[in-house]
C-alpha positions in Angstrom: 0.0 0.0 0.0 2.9 2.3 0.8 4.3 2.0 -2.7 1.0 3.0 -4.4 0.7 6.2 -2.3 4.4 7.1 -3.1 3.6 6.6 -6.8 0.5 8.8 -6.6 2.5 11.5 -4.8 5.2 11.4 -7.5 2.5 11.8 -10.2 1.1 14.8 -8.4 4.5 16.4 -8.0 5.3 15.8 -11.7 2.0 17.3 -12.7 2.5 20.4 -10.7 6.1 20.8 -12.0 4.9 20.5 -15.6 2.0 22.8 -15.1 4.2 25.5 -13.6 6.6 25.2 -16.5 3.8 25.4 -19.0 2.3 28.5 -17.5 5.6 30.4 -17.7 6.2 29.3 -21.3 2.7 30.5 -22.3 3.3 33.9 -20.7 6.6 34.2 -22.7 4.8 33.2 -25.9 2.1 35.8 -25.4 4.6 38.6 -24.8 6.8 37.6 -27.8 3.8 37.5 -30.1 3.0 41.1 -29.3 -0.2 40.5 -27.4 -0.9 43.0 -24.7 -0.5 41.5 -21.2 -2.5 42.8 -18.3 -0.4 45.0 -16.1 -1.1 44.8 -12.4 -1.4 48.0 -10.4 1.9 49.5 -9.1 2.5 49.4 -5.4 3.2 52.7 -3.8 4.0 52.9 -0.1 2.1 49.7 0.6 -1.0 50.8 -1.2 -2.1 49.7 -4.7 -3.0 52.5 -7.0 -5.8 51.9 -9.4 -6.7 55.6 -10.1 -4.5 58.6 -10.8 -4.1 61.4 -8.3 -4.3 61.5 -4.5 -5.7 58.4 -2.8 -6.1 59.4 0.8 -6.5 62.5 2.9 -5.3 61.9 6.5 -5.2 65.7 7.1 -9.0 65.8 7.0 -9.6 63.7 10.2 -11.3 66.0 12.7 -12.6 68.4 10.0 -16.3 68.9 9.0 -17.7 66.7 6.2 -18.6 69.6 4.0 -15.0 71.0 4.1 -13.6 67.5 3.6 -15.7 67.0 0.5 -14.6 70.3 -1.0 -10.9 69.5 -0.4 -11.2 66.0 -1.8 -12.9 67.2 -5.0 -10.4 70.0 -5.4 -7.3 67.8 -4.9 -8.4 64.9 -7.2 -10.5 65.7 -10.3 -11.2 62.0 -10.8 -13.4 61.9 -7.7 -17.1 61.9 -8.8 -18.8 60.6 -5.6 -18.2 61.4 -2.0 -20.4 59.4 0.3 -21.0 59.8 4.1 -20.8 56.8 6.3 -22.3 57.2 9.8 -21.6 54.9 12.8 -22.9 51.4 12.2 -23.1 51.8 8.4 -21.3 49.2 6.3 -18.8 50.3 3.7 -19.1 48.4 0.4 -16.1 46.2 -0.3 -15.9 46.8 -4.1 -13.3 49.3 -5.3 -14.6 52.1 -7.5 -12.2 54.6 -9.0 -13.5 58.1 -8.2 -15.5 57.1 -5.1 -14.5 58.3 -1.6 -16.1 57.4 1.7 -16.2 59.9 4.6 -16.7 58.1 7.9 -18.2 60.7 10.1 -19.9 60.9 13.5 -23.3 62.3 14.1 -21.9 65.8 14.3 -20.6 65.4 10.7 -17.0 65.4 11.8 -14.6 63.1 9.9 -13.3 60.3 12.1 -11.3 58.0 9.8 -8.9 58.9 7.0 -10.8 59.2 3.8 -9.6 56.9 1.0 -10.4 56.3 -2.6 -12.4 53.2 -3.0 
């Protein structure tokens, strides 16, 4: 029984090795054929940048929501939507370029660093 399990393990390892080689060869073929390859976002200070322009505004914590909205729209022209999130509200997990959430308290004061997303 032990010999059969070792044979199965060797088959699995051989398959994984061949699959990894095949994937890298395919990527090289696509690049050499002139086909565009999807570029992943560039990492900048630990954050992935999907949109151009400023991504976060830590200086707005403690400021009023109205003032924060004006500053965000002024500093990044890509922003098309600034939403308020009150305590207990859930922030959507999907990333949308041009959308910023302002987490505010009931006095409309920003409590968390606003970020693109």
